[in-house]
Residue, then its C-alpha position, 0 to 999 in steps of 0.5 A: m551325105t544327106t539323110a532323110v528327115l522324119a517327114d520323108l518317111l511318110p508314104a507318098p507313092s506318086l508325085p501328086r500325093a507327095r505334093v499333097r503330103d508336103a502342102a499338108l506338112i507345111a500348113g501343119g507346121a505353121a499351125l503348130t507354131g501358131a498354136a505353140a505361140q499361145f502358150a505365153v508367159p509374161v517375163p517381168g521387165s521384158p516385152v518378150p514372153v516365154t512361149g512354145q513358139t521357138f520350140a515348135a519352129l525348131l521342131v518343124g525345121a528338124s522334122l520337115g527339112p529345110g525346104r518345107a520348114a522354110l515354107s511353113l515358117l514363111l506361111y506362119t509369118l505372112a499369115g500373122m502379118a496379114g492379121a491371123p491372130w497366132f503370134s504370141d498372145g493372139g497377136s498379129g502384124w509386124s509392129m511388135p518389139a518381139f517380131g524380130y524373133i519371128l524373123g529369126m525363126l524364119l531363118a532358123a527353121p530351115a537351118v535346123g532342117a539342113l542340119a537334120r538332113r545331115g543327121g543332126d537330129r539322130t543322136v542326143l549330142r547332135t540334137v543339142g548342137t542342132m537346137a543350139v544353132g537354131t536358137a542362136i540364129i533366133y537370138a541373133v535376129g531377135v535381140p538387135y530387132l528388139a533393141v531398135a524397136a524398143d529403143l534399147s541399147l544392145a546390152q539392154a536388149a540382151d538383158a530383156g530379150l535373151v538372158p531371161f530365156l536361157l533356162g527355158d531354152a535349155l529345157k526346150a533343148a532337153l525336150a528335143m534331144g529326147a524326142l527326136p532321137a527317140a522318134w528315129h530309134l522307134l522307127g529303127r533308123g537311128a544315127n547310121g540309118r541313111n535314106r534318100a533326102 
């Protein structure tokens, strides 16, 4: 059974207005991810900084649903590859060792959106599981890419591109598990609220 995601609750009384709404949400999700990427903190010994980018990408996924989230992160990725300075620290292109994490976000956002379509963002426990799946997808792509791009072993890449970020990821999950169920509660459509998806 499918449920609505938060974006579905925005009114769109006609198909043209729904398309305009969806285009704005897609562009807004890409912009949010790009803005969050600018909050970057270097990690000693790692070419990958701590950013708000992954949190934004997962939030976009849960809020927009799989289709819009995929298009939003695709827009973010393609624009950054084309030179828009909105990867971490104002970076762009695809030659950076951390680019694999961007590819991981491109896969994780729609996966999180699909889980949200099934109510994966309605309660604290479901949200934790949903964010954990999204985070695992990002690392499953990002860490091996880092190993190849930086000429590291897989273990070295995990030490540089996974281990230092686990605490931050736990904090991001805590933010999500508070924010998403709270949004549904405020809207009066909690864990059992079913809507057209």
